[in-house]
C-alpha atoms as a printed R data frame, in Angstrom:
    type eleno elety resid chain resno      x       y      z
1   ATOM     1    CA   LYS     A     1 29.139 -26.724 36.790
2   ATOM     2    CA   TRP     A     2 29.765 -27.973 33.255
3   ATOM     3    CA   ALA     A     3 26.160 -29.118 32.878
4   ATOM     4    CA   VAL     A     4 24.868 -25.651 33.791
5   ATOM     5    CA   LEU     A     5 27.204 -23.986 31.300
6   ATOM     6    CA   ALA     A     6 26.215 -26.483 28.597
7   ATOM     7    CA   TRP     A     7 22.511 -25.874 29.281
8   ATOM     8    CA   ASN     A     8 23.033 -22.094 29.086
9   ATOM     9    CA   GLY     A     9 24.931 -22.470 25.824
10  ATOM    10    CA   VAL     A    10 22.247 -24.659 24.259
11  ATOM    11    CA   PHE     A    11 19.438 -22.381 25.402
12  ATOM    12    CA   HIS     A    12 21.039 -19.165 24.184
13  ATOM    13    CA   THR     A    13 22.063 -20.736 20.886
14  ATOM    14    CA   TRP     A    14 18.498 -21.967 20.319
15  ATOM    15    CA   SER     A    15 17.072 -18.547 21.237
16  ATOM    16    CA   THR     A    16 19.385 -16.769 18.830
17  ATOM    17    CA   VAL     A    17 18.705 -19.170 15.954
18  ATOM    18    CA   PHE     A    18 14.940 -18.956 16.525
19  ATOM    19    CA   LEU     A    19 14.947 -15.162 16.486
20  ATOM    20    CA   LEU     A    20 17.219 -14.989 13.439
21  ATOM    21    CA   GLU     A    21 14.820 -17.300 11.593
22  ATOM    22    CA   TRP     A    22 11.533 -15.829 12.834
23  ATOM    23    CA   LEU     A    23 12.040 -12.060 13.083
24  ATOM    24    CA   PRO     A    24 12.944 -11.368  9.423
25  ATOM    25    CA   LEU     A    25  9.525 -12.731  8.407
26  ATOM    26    CA   HIS     A    26  7.837  -9.610  9.808
27  ATOM    27    CA   ARG     A    27  7.705  -6.263  8.062
28  ATOM    28    CA   TRP     A    28  8.339  -4.306 11.260
29  ATOM    29    CA   TYR     A    29 11.733  -6.001 11.522
30  ATOM    30    CA   TRP     A    30 12.906  -4.367  8.289
31  ATOM    31    CA   HIS     A    31 11.093  -1.032  8.618
32  ATOM    32    CA   THR     A    32 11.376   0.294 12.151
33  ATOM    33    CA   GLU     A    33  8.665   2.912 11.650
34  ATOM    34    CA   TRP     A    34  6.180   0.002 11.624
35  ATOM    35    CA   VAL     A    35  7.234  -1.003 15.126
36  ATOM    36    CA   TRP     A    36  5.057   1.836 16.395
37  ATOM    37    CA   GLU     A    37  2.114   1.102 14.105
38  ATOM    38    CA   ASN     A    38 -1.146   1.203 16.113
39  ATOM    39    CA   ILE     A    39  0.780   1.802 19.331
40  ATOM    40    CA   ASN     A    40 -1.916   4.160 20.695
41  ATOM    41    CA   ASP     A    41 -4.731   1.831 19.727
42  ATOM    42    CA   PRO     A    42 -6.582   0.671 22.861
43  ATOM    43    CA   LYS     A    43 -6.474  -2.893 21.523
44  ATOM    44    CA   PRO     A    44 -3.100  -4.530 22.167
45  ATOM    45    CA   GLN     A    45 -0.788  -5.403 19.312
46  ATOM    46    CA   ARG     A    46 -1.444  -8.854 17.937
47  ATOM    47    CA   MET     A    47  1.063 -11.320 19.335
48  ATOM    48    CA   GLU     A    48  1.604 -14.508 17.370
49  ATOM    49    CA   LEU     A    49  1.761 -17.925 18.982
50  ATOM    50    CA   GLU     A    50  5.499 -18.249 18.270
51  ATOM    51    CA   MET     A    51  6.191 -14.999 20.095
52  ATOM    52    CA   LYS     A    52  4.005 -16.000 23.049
53  ATOM    53    CA   CYS     A    53  5.896 -19.296 23.313
54  ATOM    54    CA   PHE     A    54  9.217 -17.467 23.063
55  ATOM    55    CA   TYR     A    55  8.165 -15.102 25.857
56  ATOM    56    CA   MET     A    56  7.148 -18.019 28.070
57  ATOM    57    CA   LEU     A    57 10.407 -19.873 27.407
58  ATOM    58    CA   GLN     A    58 12.464 -16.769 28.191
59  ATOM    59    CA   LEU     A    59 10.442 -16.103 31.320
60  ATOM    60    CA   GLY     A    60 10.838 -19.703 32.453
61  ATOM    61    CA   TYR     A    61 14.572 -19.597 31.806
62  ATOM    62    CA   HIS     A    62 15.053 -16.442 33.855
63  ATOM    63    CA   PHE     A    63 12.862 -17.726 36.711
64  ATOM    64    CA   GLN     A    64 14.895 -20.929 36.702
65  ATOM    65    CA   SER     A    65 18.128 -18.914 36.777
66  ATOM    66    CA   LEU     A    66 16.761 -16.740 39.570
67  ATOM    67    CA   PHE     A    67 15.959 -19.729 41.777
68  ATOM    68    CA   TRP     A    68 19.124 -21.591 40.775
69  ATOM    69    CA   HIS     A    69 21.221 -18.901 42.460
70  ATOM    70    CA   PHE     A    70 19.802 -19.935 45.829
71  ATOM    71    CA   THR     A    71 20.966 -23.536 45.400
72  ATOM    72    CA   GLU     A    72 24.556 -22.945 44.367
73  ATOM    73    CA   GLU     A    73 27.424 -21.638 46.426
74  ATOM    74    CA   ARG     A    74 27.199 -17.877 46.940
75  ATOM    75    CA   ARG     A    75 29.695 -15.899 44.926
76  ATOM    76    CA   THR     A    76 30.770 -12.292 45.175
77  ATOM    77    CA   ASP     A    77 28.378 -11.271 42.390
78  ATOM    78    CA   PHE     A    78 25.333 -12.938 44.002
79  ATOM    79    CA   MET     A    79 23.394  -9.723 44.591
80  ATOM    80    CA   THR     A    80 24.259  -8.326 41.162
81  ATOM    81    CA   MET     A    81 22.972 -11.449 39.448
82  ATOM    82    CA   MET     A    82 19.822 -11.494 41.594
83  ATOM    83    CA   ILE     A    83 19.049  -7.904 40.640
84  ATOM    84    CA   HIS     A    84 19.767  -8.727 36.987
85  ATOM    85    CA   HIS     A    85 17.338 -11.660 36.946
86  ATOM    86    CA   VAL     A    86 14.608  -9.854 38.903
87  ATOM    87    CA   VAL     A    87 14.776  -6.840 36.566
88  ATOM    88    CA   THR     A    88 14.797  -9.118 33.520
89  ATOM    89    CA   VAL     A    89 11.690 -10.972 34.741
90  ATOM    90    CA   ILE     A    90  9.929  -7.637 35.390
91  ATOM    91    CA   LEU     A    91 10.821  -6.370 31.899
92  ATOM    92    CA   ILE     A    92  9.673  -9.579 30.201
93  ATOM    93    CA   LEU     A    93  6.390  -9.614 32.136
94  ATOM    94    CA   GLY     A    94  5.773  -5.919 31.470
95  ATOM    95    CA   SER     A    95  6.451  -6.314 27.766
96  ATOM    96    CA   TYR     A    96  4.235  -9.384 27.532
97  ATOM    97    CA   MET     A    97  1.343  -7.926 29.513
98  ATOM    98    CA   ASN     A    98  1.368  -4.719 27.448
99  ATOM    99    CA   SER     A    99  1.840  -6.586 24.130
100 ATOM   100    CA   PHE     A   100  5.034  -4.722 23.314
101 ATOM   101    CA   CYS     A   101  6.467  -7.685 21.447
102 ATOM   102    CA   ARG     A   102  7.846  -5.548 18.609
103 ATOM   103    CA   ILE     A   103 10.080  -3.513 20.901
């Protein structure tokens, strides 16, 4: 159990540090009206390599967490956590496929 908690702590710490370092470099982070710039353009918003990698890492983490629940002892919140991870995966995939990386 400790190893799982340590892994979660390391992953979430890394994710937070990455976003705190990377997001302020973009103008839409400071001026929220630019989040919606070109939103109706038929071409998707440009997604940088760093953001694509971040999406894939987050997606992989949540898939791993989703499948991990089947291997550990079932707890009372099993169904709640399953729904949480399934919805999170759907939201990440939807955001990635529609290039809504600024939202």
